[in-house]
Every structure is written in C-alpha cells, then in structure tokens.
mmCIF entry with sequence, helices, sheets and N, C-alpha, C, O atoms, coordinates in Angstrom:
data_MODEL
# 
_entry.id   MODEL 
# 
_entity.id                         1 
_entity.type                       polymer 
_entity.pdbx_number_of_molecules   1 
# 
_entity_poly.entity_id                      1 
_entity_poly.type                           'polypeptide(L)' 
_entity_poly.nstd_linkage                   no 
_entity_poly.nstd_monomer                   no 
_entity_poly.pdbx_seq_one_letter_code       
;(UNK)(UNK)(UNK)(UNK)(UNK)(UNK)(UNK)(UNK)(UNK)(UNK)(UNK)(UNK)(UNK)(UNK)(UNK)(UNK)
(UNK)(UNK)(UNK)(UNK)(UNK)(UNK)(UNK)(UNK)(UNK)(UNK)(UNK)(UNK)(UNK)(UNK)(UNK)(UNK)
(UNK)(UNK)(UNK)(UNK)(UNK)(UNK)(UNK)(UNK)(UNK)(UNK)(UNK)(UNK)(UNK)(UNK)(UNK)(UNK)
(UNK)(UNK)(UNK)(UNK)
;
_entity_poly.pdbx_seq_one_letter_code_can   XXXXXXXXXXXXXXXXXXXXXXXXXXXXXXXXXXXXXXXXXXXXXXXXXXXX 
_entity_poly.pdbx_strand_id                 A 
# 
loop_
_entity_poly_seq.entity_id 
_entity_poly_seq.num 
_entity_poly_seq.mon_id 
_entity_poly_seq.hetero 
1 1  UNK n 
1 2  UNK n 
1 3  UNK n 
1 4  UNK n 
1 5  UNK n 
1 6  UNK n 
1 7  UNK n 
1 8  UNK n 
1 9  UNK n 
1 10 UNK n 
1 11 UNK n 
1 12 UNK n 
1 13 UNK n 
1 14 UNK n 
1 15 UNK n 
1 16 UNK n 
1 17 UNK n 
1 18 UNK n 
1 19 UNK n 
1 20 UNK n 
1 21 UNK n 
1 22 UNK n 
1 23 UNK n 
1 24 UNK n 
1 25 UNK n 
1 26 UNK n 
1 27 UNK n 
1 28 UNK n 
1 29 UNK n 
1 30 UNK n 
1 31 UNK n 
1 32 UNK n 
1 33 UNK n 
1 34 UNK n 
1 35 UNK n 
1 36 UNK n 
1 37 UNK n 
1 38 UNK n 
1 39 UNK n 
1 40 UNK n 
1 41 UNK n 
1 42 UNK n 
1 43 UNK n 
1 44 UNK n 
1 45 UNK n 
1 46 UNK n 
1 47 UNK n 
1 48 UNK n 
1 49 UNK n 
1 50 UNK n 
1 51 UNK n 
1 52 UNK n 
# 
_struct_asym.id          A 
_struct_asym.entity_id   1 
# 
loop_
_struct_conf.conf_type_id 
_struct_conf.id 
_struct_conf.pdbx_PDB_helix_id 
_struct_conf.beg_label_comp_id 
_struct_conf.beg_label_asym_id 
_struct_conf.beg_label_seq_id 
_struct_conf.pdbx_beg_PDB_ins_code 
_struct_conf.end_label_comp_id 
_struct_conf.end_label_asym_id 
_struct_conf.end_label_seq_id 
_struct_conf.pdbx_end_PDB_ins_code 
_struct_conf.beg_auth_comp_id 
_struct_conf.beg_auth_asym_id 
_struct_conf.beg_auth_seq_id 
_struct_conf.end_auth_comp_id 
_struct_conf.end_auth_asym_id 
_struct_conf.end_auth_seq_id 
_struct_conf.pdbx_PDB_helix_class 
_struct_conf.details 
_struct_conf.pdbx_PDB_helix_length 
HELX_P HELX_P1 AA1 UNK A 9  ? UNK A 17 ? UNK A 9  UNK A 17 1 ? 9  
HELX_P HELX_P2 AA2 UNK A 21 ? UNK A 26 ? UNK A 21 UNK A 26 1 ? 6  
HELX_P HELX_P3 AA3 UNK A 30 ? UNK A 32 ? UNK A 30 UNK A 32 5 ? 3  
HELX_P HELX_P4 AA4 UNK A 35 ? UNK A 51 ? UNK A 35 UNK A 51 1 ? 17 
# 
_struct_conf_type.id          HELX_P 
_struct_conf_type.criteria    ? 
_struct_conf_type.reference   ? 
# 
loop_
_atom_site.group_PDB 
_atom_site.id 
_atom_site.type_symbol 
_atom_site.label_atom_id 
_atom_site.label_alt_id 
_atom_site.label_comp_id 
_atom_site.label_asym_id 
_atom_site.label_entity_id 
_atom_site.label_seq_id 
_atom_site.pdbx_PDB_ins_code 
_atom_site.Cartn_x 
_atom_site.Cartn_y 
_atom_site.Cartn_z 
_atom_site.occupancy 
_atom_site.B_iso_or_equiv 
_atom_site.pdbx_formal_charge 
_atom_site.auth_seq_id 
_atom_site.auth_comp_id 
_atom_site.auth_asym_id 
_atom_site.auth_atom_id 
_atom_site.pdbx_PDB_model_num 
ATOM 1   N N  . UNK A 1 1  ? 0.813  -1.194  0.000   1.00 0.00 ? 1  UNK A N  1 
ATOM 2   C CA . UNK A 1 1  ? 0.000  0.000   0.000   1.00 0.00 ? 1  UNK A CA 1 
ATOM 3   C C  . UNK A 1 1  ? 0.861  1.264   0.000   1.00 0.00 ? 1  UNK A C  1 
ATOM 4   O O  . UNK A 1 1  ? 0.439  2.310   -0.494  1.00 0.00 ? 1  UNK A O  1 
ATOM 5   N N  . UNK A 1 2  ? 2.060  1.162   0.552   1.00 0.00 ? 2  UNK A N  1 
ATOM 6   C CA . UNK A 1 2  ? 2.929  2.330   0.658   1.00 0.00 ? 2  UNK A CA 1 
ATOM 7   C C  . UNK A 1 2  ? 3.345  2.842   -0.720  1.00 0.00 ? 2  UNK A C  1 
ATOM 8   O O  . UNK A 1 2  ? 3.419  4.052   -0.932  1.00 0.00 ? 2  UNK A O  1 
ATOM 9   N N  . UNK A 1 3  ? 3.614  1.944   -1.645  1.00 0.00 ? 3  UNK A N  1 
ATOM 10  C CA . UNK A 1 3  ? 4.154  2.355   -2.945  1.00 0.00 ? 3  UNK A CA 1 
ATOM 11  C C  . UNK A 1 3  ? 3.101  2.564   -4.022  1.00 0.00 ? 3  UNK A C  1 
ATOM 12  O O  . UNK A 1 3  ? 3.438  2.981   -5.130  1.00 0.00 ? 3  UNK A O  1 
ATOM 13  N N  . UNK A 1 4  ? 1.850  2.291   -3.730  1.00 0.00 ? 4  UNK A N  1 
ATOM 14  C CA . UNK A 1 4  ? 0.832  2.311   -4.791  1.00 0.00 ? 4  UNK A CA 1 
ATOM 15  C C  . UNK A 1 4  ? 0.684  3.665   -5.483  1.00 0.00 ? 4  UNK A C  1 
ATOM 16  O O  . UNK A 1 4  ? 0.294  3.722   -6.649  1.00 0.00 ? 4  UNK A O  1 
ATOM 17  N N  . UNK A 1 5  ? 0.985  4.735   -4.788  1.00 0.00 ? 5  UNK A N  1 
ATOM 18  C CA . UNK A 1 5  ? 0.880  6.059   -5.396  1.00 0.00 ? 5  UNK A CA 1 
ATOM 19  C C  . UNK A 1 5  ? 2.137  6.466   -6.157  1.00 0.00 ? 5  UNK A C  1 
ATOM 20  O O  . UNK A 1 5  ? 2.164  7.517   -6.798  1.00 0.00 ? 5  UNK A O  1 
ATOM 21  N N  . UNK A 1 6  ? 3.178  5.638   -6.087  1.00 0.00 ? 6  UNK A N  1 
ATOM 22  C CA . UNK A 1 6  ? 4.470  6.015   -6.650  1.00 0.00 ? 6  UNK A CA 1 
ATOM 23  C C  . UNK A 1 6  ? 4.958  5.086   -7.764  1.00 0.00 ? 6  UNK A C  1 
ATOM 24  O O  . UNK A 1 6  ? 5.846  5.468   -8.526  1.00 0.00 ? 6  UNK A O  1 
ATOM 25  N N  . UNK A 1 7  ? 4.408  3.891   -7.874  1.00 0.00 ? 7  UNK A N  1 
ATOM 26  C CA . UNK A 1 7  ? 4.865  2.924   -8.872  1.00 0.00 ? 7  UNK A CA 1 
ATOM 27  C C  . UNK A 1 7  ? 3.771  2.635   -9.888  1.00 0.00 ? 7  UNK A C  1 
ATOM 28  O O  . UNK A 1 7  ? 2.580  2.703   -9.584  1.00 0.00 ? 7  UNK A O  1 
ATOM 29  N N  . UNK A 1 8  ? 4.200  2.314   -11.093 1.00 0.00 ? 8  UNK A N  1 
ATOM 30  C CA . UNK A 1 8  ? 3.263  1.870   -12.118 1.00 0.00 ? 8  UNK A CA 1 
ATOM 31  C C  . UNK A 1 8  ? 2.574  0.593   -11.662 1.00 0.00 ? 8  UNK A C  1 
ATOM 32  O O  . UNK A 1 8  ? 3.095  -0.143  -10.824 1.00 0.00 ? 8  UNK A O  1 
ATOM 33  N N  . UNK A 1 9  ? 1.406  0.343   -12.219 1.00 0.00 ? 9  UNK A N  1 
ATOM 34  C CA . UNK A 1 9  ? 0.651  -0.861  -11.862 1.00 0.00 ? 9  UNK A CA 1 
ATOM 35  C C  . UNK A 1 9  ? 1.476  -2.121  -12.143 1.00 0.00 ? 9  UNK A C  1 
ATOM 36  O O  . UNK A 1 9  ? 1.427  -3.074  -11.365 1.00 0.00 ? 9  UNK A O  1 
ATOM 37  N N  . UNK A 1 10 ? 2.226  -2.134  -13.234 1.00 0.00 ? 10 UNK A N  1 
ATOM 38  C CA . UNK A 1 10 ? 3.053  -3.291  -13.571 1.00 0.00 ? 10 UNK A CA 1 
ATOM 39  C C  . UNK A 1 10 ? 4.114  -3.535  -12.500 1.00 0.00 ? 10 UNK A C  1 
ATOM 40  O O  . UNK A 1 10 ? 4.365  -4.679  -12.123 1.00 0.00 ? 10 UNK A O  1 
ATOM 41  N N  . UNK A 1 11 ? 4.733  -2.470  -12.015 1.00 0.00 ? 11 UNK A N  1 
ATOM 42  C CA . UNK A 1 11 ? 5.755  -2.597  -10.970 1.00 0.00 ? 11 UNK A CA 1 
ATOM 43  C C  . UNK A 1 11 ? 5.148  -3.108  -9.670  1.00 0.00 ? 11 UNK A C  1 
ATOM 44  O O  . UNK A 1 11 ? 5.768  -3.906  -8.967  1.00 0.00 ? 11 UNK A O  1 
ATOM 45  N N  . UNK A 1 12 ? 3.958  -2.660  -9.351  1.00 0.00 ? 12 UNK A N  1 
ATOM 46  C CA . UNK A 1 12 ? 3.279  -3.150  -8.159  1.00 0.00 ? 12 UNK A CA 1 
ATOM 47  C C  . UNK A 1 12 ? 2.994  -4.638  -8.278  1.00 0.00 ? 12 UNK A C  1 
ATOM 48  O O  . UNK A 1 12 ? 3.163  -5.389  -7.318  1.00 0.00 ? 12 UNK A O  1 
ATOM 49  N N  . UNK A 1 13 ? 2.566  -5.055  -9.444  1.00 0.00 ? 13 UNK A N  1 
ATOM 50  C CA . UNK A 1 13 ? 2.264  -6.465  -9.702  1.00 0.00 ? 13 UNK A CA 1 
ATOM 51  C C  . UNK A 1 13 ? 3.528  -7.310  -9.593  1.00 0.00 ? 13 UNK A C  1 
ATOM 52  O O  . UNK A 1 13 ? 3.490  -8.418  -9.058  1.00 0.00 ? 13 UNK A O  1 
ATOM 53  N N  . UNK A 1 14 ? 4.645  -6.795  -10.096 1.00 0.00 ? 14 UNK A N  1 
ATOM 54  C CA . UNK A 1 14 ? 5.920  -7.504  -9.993  1.00 0.00 ? 14 UNK A CA 1 
ATOM 55  C C  . UNK A 1 14 ? 6.291  -7.686  -8.534  1.00 0.00 ? 14 UNK A C  1 
ATOM 56  O O  . UNK A 1 14 ? 6.681  -8.782  -8.131  1.00 0.00 ? 14 UNK A O  1 
ATOM 57  N N  . UNK A 1 15 ? 6.178  -6.642  -7.739  1.00 0.00 ? 15 UNK A N  1 
ATOM 58  C CA . UNK A 1 15 ? 6.497  -6.758  -6.310  1.00 0.00 ? 15 UNK A CA 1 
ATOM 59  C C  . UNK A 1 15 ? 5.608  -7.782  -5.622  1.00 0.00 ? 15 UNK A C  1 
ATOM 60  O O  . UNK A 1 15 ? 6.068  -8.536  -4.764  1.00 0.00 ? 15 UNK A O  1 
ATOM 61  N N  . UNK A 1 16 ? 4.360  -7.808  -5.991  1.00 0.00 ? 16 UNK A N  1 
ATOM 62  C CA . UNK A 1 16 ? 3.402  -8.681  -5.341  1.00 0.00 ? 16 UNK A CA 1 
ATOM 63  C C  . UNK A 1 16 ? 3.589  -10.151 -5.744  1.00 0.00 ? 16 UNK A C  1 
ATOM 64  O O  . UNK A 1 16 ? 3.444  -11.040 -4.905  1.00 0.00 ? 16 UNK A O  1 
ATOM 65  N N  . UNK A 1 17 ? 3.906  -10.412 -7.007  1.00 0.00 ? 17 UNK A N  1 
ATOM 66  C CA . UNK A 1 17 ? 3.851  -11.786 -7.519  1.00 0.00 ? 17 UNK A CA 1 
ATOM 67  C C  . UNK A 1 17 ? 5.173  -12.355 -8.024  1.00 0.00 ? 17 UNK A C  1 
ATOM 68  O O  . UNK A 1 17 ? 5.176  -13.455 -8.577  1.00 0.00 ? 17 UNK A O  1 
ATOM 69  N N  . UNK A 1 18 ? 6.291  -11.660 -7.858  1.00 0.00 ? 18 UNK A N  1 
ATOM 70  C CA . UNK A 1 18 ? 7.541  -12.179 -8.415  1.00 0.00 ? 18 UNK A CA 1 
ATOM 71  C C  . UNK A 1 18 ? 7.952  -13.506 -7.776  1.00 0.00 ? 18 UNK A C  1 
ATOM 72  O O  . UNK A 1 18 ? 8.674  -14.280 -8.407  1.00 0.00 ? 18 UNK A O  1 
ATOM 73  N N  . UNK A 1 19 ? 7.523  -13.793 -6.561  1.00 0.00 ? 19 UNK A N  1 
ATOM 74  C CA . UNK A 1 19 ? 7.885  -15.045 -5.899  1.00 0.00 ? 19 UNK A CA 1 
ATOM 75  C C  . UNK A 1 19 ? 6.721  -16.039 -5.872  1.00 0.00 ? 19 UNK A C  1 
ATOM 76  O O  . UNK A 1 19 ? 6.731  -16.977 -5.075  1.00 0.00 ? 19 UNK A O  1 
ATOM 77  N N  . UNK A 1 20 ? 5.738  -15.848 -6.717  1.00 0.00 ? 20 UNK A N  1 
ATOM 78  C CA . UNK A 1 20 ? 4.588  -16.764 -6.785  1.00 0.00 ? 20 UNK A CA 1 
ATOM 79  C C  . UNK A 1 20 ? 4.952  -17.931 -7.699  1.00 0.00 ? 20 UNK A C  1 
ATOM 80  O O  . UNK A 1 20 ? 4.452  -18.049 -8.818  1.00 0.00 ? 20 UNK A O  1 
ATOM 81  N N  . UNK A 1 21 ? 5.832  -18.787 -7.194  1.00 0.00 ? 21 UNK A N  1 
ATOM 82  C CA . UNK A 1 21 ? 6.409  -19.862 -7.998  1.00 0.00 ? 21 UNK A CA 1 
ATOM 83  C C  . UNK A 1 21 ? 5.403  -20.869 -8.531  1.00 0.00 ? 21 UNK A C  1 
ATOM 84  O O  . UNK A 1 21 ? 5.612  -21.380 -9.631  1.00 0.00 ? 21 UNK A O  1 
ATOM 85  N N  . UNK A 1 22 ? 4.320  -21.190 -7.818  1.00 0.00 ? 22 UNK A N  1 
ATOM 86  C CA . UNK A 1 22 ? 3.349  -22.116 -8.419  1.00 0.00 ? 22 UNK A CA 1 
ATOM 87  C C  . UNK A 1 22 ? 2.805  -21.614 -9.756  1.00 0.00 ? 22 UNK A C  1 
ATOM 88  O O  . UNK A 1 22 ? 2.531  -22.412 -10.653 1.00 0.00 ? 22 UNK A O  1 
ATOM 89  N N  . UNK A 1 23 ? 2.649  -20.303 -9.891  1.00 0.00 ? 23 UNK A N  1 
ATOM 90  C CA . UNK A 1 23 ? 2.185  -19.747 -11.166 1.00 0.00 ? 23 UNK A CA 1 
ATOM 91  C C  . UNK A 1 23 ? 3.287  -19.831 -12.220 1.00 0.00 ? 23 UNK A C  1 
ATOM 92  O O  . UNK A 1 23 ? 3.017  -20.142 -13.380 1.00 0.00 ? 23 UNK A O  1 
ATOM 93  N N  . UNK A 1 24 ? 4.506  -19.559 -11.827 1.00 0.00 ? 24 UNK A N  1 
ATOM 94  C CA . UNK A 1 24 ? 5.615  -19.606 -12.786 1.00 0.00 ? 24 UNK A CA 1 
ATOM 95  C C  . UNK A 1 24 ? 5.836  -21.023 -13.309 1.00 0.00 ? 24 UNK A C  1 
ATOM 96  O O  . UNK A 1 24 ? 6.045  -21.225 -14.504 1.00 0.00 ? 24 UNK A O  1 
ATOM 97  N N  . UNK A 1 25 ? 5.787  -21.989 -12.414 1.00 0.00 ? 25 UNK A N  1 
ATOM 98  C CA . UNK A 1 25 ? 6.079  -23.378 -12.793 1.00 0.00 ? 25 UNK A CA 1 
ATOM 99  C C  . UNK A 1 25 ? 4.897  -24.099 -13.414 1.00 0.00 ? 25 UNK A C  1 
ATOM 100 O O  . UNK A 1 25 ? 5.025  -24.730 -14.463 1.00 0.00 ? 25 UNK A O  1 
ATOM 101 N N  . UNK A 1 26 ? 3.741  -24.001 -12.761 1.00 0.00 ? 26 UNK A N  1 
ATOM 102 C CA . UNK A 1 26 ? 2.609  -24.855 -13.118 1.00 0.00 ? 26 UNK A CA 1 
ATOM 103 C C  . UNK A 1 26 ? 1.358  -24.105 -13.550 1.00 0.00 ? 26 UNK A C  1 
ATOM 104 O O  . UNK A 1 26 ? 0.316  -24.723 -13.765 1.00 0.00 ? 26 UNK A O  1 
ATOM 105 N N  . UNK A 1 27 ? 1.443  -22.783 -13.679 1.00 0.00 ? 27 UNK A N  1 
ATOM 106 C CA . UNK A 1 27 ? 0.253  -21.976 -13.982 1.00 0.00 ? 27 UNK A CA 1 
ATOM 107 C C  . UNK A 1 27 ? -0.876 -22.236 -12.987 1.00 0.00 ? 27 UNK A C  1 
ATOM 108 O O  . UNK A 1 27 ? -2.049 -22.265 -13.359 1.00 0.00 ? 27 UNK A O  1 
ATOM 109 N N  . UNK A 1 28 ? -0.510 -22.422 -11.721 1.00 0.00 ? 28 UNK A N  1 
ATOM 110 C CA . UNK A 1 28 ? -1.474 -22.787 -10.687 1.00 0.00 ? 28 UNK A CA 1 
ATOM 111 C C  . UNK A 1 28 ? -2.454 -21.671 -10.352 1.00 0.00 ? 28 UNK A C  1 
ATOM 112 O O  . UNK A 1 28 ? -3.476 -21.930 -9.716  1.00 0.00 ? 28 UNK A O  1 
ATOM 113 N N  . UNK A 1 29 ? -2.176 -20.451 -10.757 1.00 0.00 ? 29 UNK A N  1 
ATOM 114 C CA . UNK A 1 29 ? -3.076 -19.348 -10.455 1.00 0.00 ? 29 UNK A CA 1 
ATOM 115 C C  . UNK A 1 29 ? -3.928 -18.900 -11.627 1.00 0.00 ? 29 UNK A C  1 
ATOM 116 O O  . UNK A 1 29 ? -4.630 -17.893 -11.535 1.00 0.00 ? 29 UNK A O  1 
ATOM 117 N N  . UNK A 1 30 ? -3.874 -19.631 -12.722 1.00 0.00 ? 30 UNK A N  1 
ATOM 118 C CA . UNK A 1 30 ? -4.608 -19.246 -13.936 1.00 0.00 ? 30 UNK A CA 1 
ATOM 119 C C  . UNK A 1 30 ? -6.092 -19.019 -13.663 1.00 0.00 ? 30 UNK A C  1 
ATOM 120 O O  . UNK A 1 30 ? -6.680 -18.063 -14.169 1.00 0.00 ? 30 UNK A O  1 
ATOM 121 N N  . UNK A 1 31 ? -6.688 -19.882 -12.876 1.00 0.00 ? 31 UNK A N  1 
ATOM 122 C CA . UNK A 1 31 ? -8.129 -19.792 -12.627 1.00 0.00 ? 31 UNK A CA 1 
ATOM 123 C C  . UNK A 1 31 ? -8.502 -18.575 -11.777 1.00 0.00 ? 31 UNK A C  1 
ATOM 124 O O  . UNK A 1 31 ? -9.682 -18.242 -11.662 1.00 0.00 ? 31 UNK A O  1 
ATOM 125 N N  . UNK A 1 32 ? -7.517 -17.917 -11.187 1.00 0.00 ? 32 UNK A N  1 
ATOM 126 C CA . UNK A 1 32 ? -7.772 -16.750 -10.357 1.00 0.00 ? 32 UNK A CA 1 
ATOM 127 C C  . UNK A 1 32 ? -7.566 -15.433 -11.104 1.00 0.00 ? 32 UNK A C  1 
ATOM 128 O O  . UNK A 1 32 ? -7.897 -14.368 -10.582 1.00 0.00 ? 32 UNK A O  1 
ATOM 129 N N  . UNK A 1 33 ? -7.026 -15.496 -12.311 1.00 0.00 ? 33 UNK A N  1 
ATOM 130 C CA . UNK A 1 33 ? -6.687 -14.290 -13.060 1.00 0.00 ? 33 UNK A CA 1 
ATOM 131 C C  . UNK A 1 33 ? -7.764 -13.922 -14.064 1.00 0.00 ? 33 UNK A C  1 
ATOM 132 O O  . UNK A 1 33 ? -8.386 -14.778 -14.692 1.00 0.00 ? 33 UNK A O  1 
ATOM 133 N N  . UNK A 1 34 ? -7.962 -12.616 -14.191 1.00 0.00 ? 34 UNK A N  1 
ATOM 134 C CA . UNK A 1 34 ? -8.800 -12.119 -15.270 1.00 0.00 ? 34 UNK A CA 1 
ATOM 135 C C  . UNK A 1 34 ? -7.877 -11.700 -16.415 1.00 0.00 ? 34 UNK A C  1 
ATOM 136 O O  . UNK A 1 34 ? -6.669 -11.931 -16.360 1.00 0.00 ? 34 UNK A O  1 
ATOM 137 N N  . UNK A 1 35 ? -8.440 -11.095 -17.436 1.00 0.00 ? 35 UNK A N  1 
ATOM 138 C CA . UNK A 1 35 ? -7.640 -10.705 -18.602 1.00 0.00 ? 35 UNK A CA 1 
ATOM 139 C C  . UNK A 1 35 ? -6.527 -9.721  -18.220 1.00 0.00 ? 35 UNK A C  1 
ATOM 140 O O  . UNK A 1 35 ? -5.406 -9.821  -18.719 1.00 0.00 ? 35 UNK A O  1 
ATOM 141 N N  . UNK A 1 36 ? -6.841 -8.782  -17.344 1.00 0.00 ? 36 UNK A N  1 
ATOM 142 C CA . UNK A 1 36 ? -5.841 -7.797  -16.903 1.00 0.00 ? 36 UNK A CA 1 
ATOM 143 C C  . UNK A 1 36 ? -4.719 -8.481  -16.129 1.00 0.00 ? 36 UNK A C  1 
ATOM 144 O O  . UNK A 1 36 ? -3.552 -8.122  -16.287 1.00 0.00 ? 36 UNK A O  1 
ATOM 145 N N  . UNK A 1 37 ? -5.057 -9.459  -15.297 1.00 0.00 ? 37 UNK A N  1 
ATOM 146 C CA . UNK A 1 37 ? -4.053 -10.206 -14.549 1.00 0.00 ? 37 UNK A CA 1 
ATOM 147 C C  . UNK A 1 37 ? -3.087 -10.928 -15.462 1.00 0.00 ? 37 UNK A C  1 
ATOM 148 O O  . UNK A 1 37 ? -1.886 -10.971 -15.193 1.00 0.00 ? 37 UNK A O  1 
ATOM 149 N N  . UNK A 1 38 ? -3.602 -11.494 -16.538 1.00 0.00 ? 38 UNK A N  1 
ATOM 150 C CA . UNK A 1 38 ? -2.733 -12.165 -17.515 1.00 0.00 ? 38 UNK A CA 1 
ATOM 151 C C  . UNK A 1 38 ? -1.782 -11.172 -18.180 1.00 0.00 ? 38 UNK A C  1 
ATOM 152 O O  . UNK A 1 38 ? -0.608 -11.474 -18.394 1.00 0.00 ? 38 UNK A O  1 
ATOM 153 N N  . UNK A 1 39 ? -2.295 -9.995  -18.502 1.00 0.00 ? 39 UNK A N  1 
ATOM 154 C CA . UNK A 1 39 ? -1.445 -8.962  -19.107 1.00 0.00 ? 39 UNK A CA 1 
ATOM 155 C C  . UNK A 1 39 ? -0.353 -8.518  -18.138 1.00 0.00 ? 39 UNK A C  1 
ATOM 156 O O  . UNK A 1 39 ? 0.808  -8.384  -18.524 1.00 0.00 ? 39 UNK A O  1 
ATOM 157 N N  . UNK A 1 40 ? -0.724 -8.293  -16.886 1.00 0.00 ? 40 UNK A N  1 
ATOM 158 C CA . UNK A 1 40 ? 0.246  -7.836  -15.902 1.00 0.00 ? 40 UNK A CA 1 
ATOM 159 C C  . UNK A 1 40 ? 1.274  -8.913  -15.573 1.00 0.00 ? 40 UNK A C  1 
ATOM 160 O O  . UNK A 1 40 ? 2.422  -8.594  -15.265 1.00 0.00 ? 40 UNK A O  1 
ATOM 161 N N  . UNK A 1 41 ? 0.881  -10.174 -15.633 1.00 0.00 ? 41 UNK A N  1 
ATOM 162 C CA . UNK A 1 41 ? 1.822  -11.245 -15.308 1.00 0.00 ? 41 UNK A CA 1 
ATOM 163 C C  . UNK A 1 41 ? 2.917  -11.358 -16.368 1.00 0.00 ? 41 UNK A C  1 
ATOM 164 O O  . UNK A 1 41 ? 3.976  -11.925 -16.098 1.00 0.00 ? 41 UNK A O  1 
ATOM 165 N N  . UNK A 1 42 ? 2.684  -10.838 -17.545 1.00 0.00 ? 42 UNK A N  1 
ATOM 166 C CA . UNK A 1 42 ? 3.744  -10.801 -18.552 1.00 0.00 ? 42 UNK A CA 1 
ATOM 167 C C  . UNK A 1 42 ? 4.925  -9.970  -18.041 1.00 0.00 ? 42 UNK A C  1 
ATOM 168 O O  . UNK A 1 42 ? 6.081  -10.307 -18.298 1.00 0.00 ? 42 UNK A O  1 
ATOM 169 N N  . UNK A 1 43 ? 4.636  -8.900  -17.329 1.00 0.00 ? 43 UNK A N  1 
ATOM 170 C CA . UNK A 1 43 ? 5.700  -8.070  -16.745 1.00 0.00 ? 43 UNK A CA 1 
ATOM 171 C C  . UNK A 1 43 ? 6.464  -8.853  -15.679 1.00 0.00 ? 43 UNK A C  1 
ATOM 172 O O  . UNK A 1 43 ? 7.682  -8.723  -15.561 1.00 0.00 ? 43 UNK A O  1 
ATOM 173 N N  . UNK A 1 44 ? 5.753  -9.655  -14.915 1.00 0.00 ? 44 UNK A N  1 
ATOM 174 C CA . UNK A 1 44 ? 6.399  -10.486 -13.885 1.00 0.00 ? 44 UNK A CA 1 
ATOM 175 C C  . UNK A 1 44 ? 7.341  -11.485 -14.540 1.00 0.00 ? 44 UNK A C  1 
ATOM 176 O O  . UNK A 1 44 ? 8.470  -11.661 -14.084 1.00 0.00 ? 44 UNK A O  1 
ATOM 177 N N  . UNK A 1 45 ? 6.891  -12.137 -15.600 1.00 0.00 ? 45 UNK A N  1 
ATOM 178 C CA . UNK A 1 45 ? 7.730  -13.113 -16.300 1.00 0.00 ? 45 UNK A CA 1 
ATOM 179 C C  . UNK A 1 45 ? 8.965  -12.438 -16.894 1.00 0.00 ? 45 UNK A C  1 
ATOM 180 O O  . UNK A 1 45 ? 10.062 -12.995 -16.852 1.00 0.00 ? 45 UNK A O  1 
ATOM 181 N N  . UNK A 1 46 ? 8.787  -11.253 -17.441 1.00 0.00 ? 46 UNK A N  1 
ATOM 182 C CA . UNK A 1 46 ? 9.924  -10.513 -17.988 1.00 0.00 ? 46 UNK A CA 1 
ATOM 183 C C  . UNK A 1 46 ? 10.923 -10.160 -16.884 1.00 0.00 ? 46 UNK A C  1 
ATOM 184 O O  . UNK A 1 46 ? 12.131 -10.318 -17.061 1.00 0.00 ? 46 UNK A O  1 
ATOM 185 N N  . UNK A 1 47 ? 10.421 -9.692  -15.765 1.00 0.00 ? 47 UNK A N  1 
ATOM 186 C CA . UNK A 1 47 ? 11.281 -9.314  -14.638 1.00 0.00 ? 47 UNK A CA 1 
ATOM 187 C C  . UNK A 1 47 ? 12.040 -10.514 -14.070 1.00 0.00 ? 47 UNK A C  1 
ATOM 188 O O  . UNK A 1 47 ? 13.186 -10.368 -13.644 1.00 0.00 ? 47 UNK A O  1 
ATOM 189 N N  . UNK A 1 48 ? 11.427 -11.682 -14.060 1.00 0.00 ? 48 UNK A N  1 
ATOM 190 C CA . UNK A 1 48 ? 12.052 -12.851 -13.421 1.00 0.00 ? 48 UNK A CA 1 
ATOM 191 C C  . UNK A 1 48 ? 13.377 -13.238 -14.046 1.00 0.00 ? 48 UNK A C  1 
ATOM 192 O O  . UNK A 1 48 ? 14.206 -13.848 -13.370 1.00 0.00 ? 48 UNK A O  1 
ATOM 193 N N  . UNK A 1 49 ? 13.608 -12.917 -15.285 1.00 0.00 ? 49 UNK A N  1 
ATOM 194 C CA . UNK A 1 49 ? 14.898 -13.250 -15.888 1.00 0.00 ? 49 UNK A CA 1 
ATOM 195 C C  . UNK A 1 49 ? 16.016 -12.432 -15.260 1.00 0.00 ? 49 UNK A C  1 
ATOM 196 O O  . UNK A 1 49 ? 17.184 -12.800 -15.376 1.00 0.00 ? 49 UNK A O  1 
ATOM 197 N N  . UNK A 1 50 ? 15.684 -11.338 -14.604 1.00 0.00 ? 50 UNK A N  1 
ATOM 198 C CA . UNK A 1 50 ? 16.681 -10.491 -13.934 1.00 0.00 ? 50 UNK A CA 1 
ATOM 199 C C  . UNK A 1 50 ? 16.635 -10.619 -12.411 1.00 0.00 ? 50 UNK A C  1 
ATOM 200 O O  . UNK A 1 50 ? 17.474 -10.053 -11.711 1.00 0.00 ? 50 UNK A O  1 
ATOM 201 N N  . UNK A 1 51 ? 15.666 -11.354 -11.910 1.00 0.00 ? 51 UNK A N  1 
ATOM 202 C CA . UNK A 1 51 ? 15.402 -11.444 -10.472 1.00 0.00 ? 51 UNK A CA 1 
ATOM 203 C C  . UNK A 1 51 ? 16.521 -12.156 -9.714  1.00 0.00 ? 51 UNK A C  1 
ATOM 204 O O  . UNK A 1 51 ? 16.934 -11.692 -8.651  1.00 0.00 ? 51 UNK A O  1 
ATOM 205 N N  . UNK A 1 52 ? 17.001 -13.239 -10.227 1.00 0.00 ? 52 UNK A N  1 
ATOM 206 C CA . UNK A 1 52 ? 18.021 -14.005 -9.517  1.00 0.00 ? 52 UNK A CA 1 
ATOM 207 C C  . UNK A 1 52 ? 19.353 -13.720 -10.133 1.00 0.00 ? 52 UNK A C  1 
ATOM 208 O O  . UNK A 1 52 ? 20.366 -14.262 -9.690  1.00 0.00 ? 52 UNK A O  1 
# 
C-alpha cells in the first residue's frame, strides 16, 4: 500500500507476484486471473529473468 501512489501498476504487480512460484512453474493461479491479470503477469515473467 505504501508504494501504490508512486509505482506503475506493472511494478506493483511484480512486487506482489515475483515469488509466486506455483504460477511460474505450473500456472497454478490461472483460474484466479482475469484478462488484466494475464497482461500484468507478462511483466512479472519478464522481470524474473533479472530477479536471480
């Protein structure tokens, strides 16, 4: 909540879900995402190549 006024929505999504490994490995969260969630998760996948 602290950063929501200062970061883009994509950056907020990355902070929230970058360690959501079940989604990265097995798409375990697919049933919980709407169309916008799928779009935002593309940013998470892009970021993960630089995460570790």
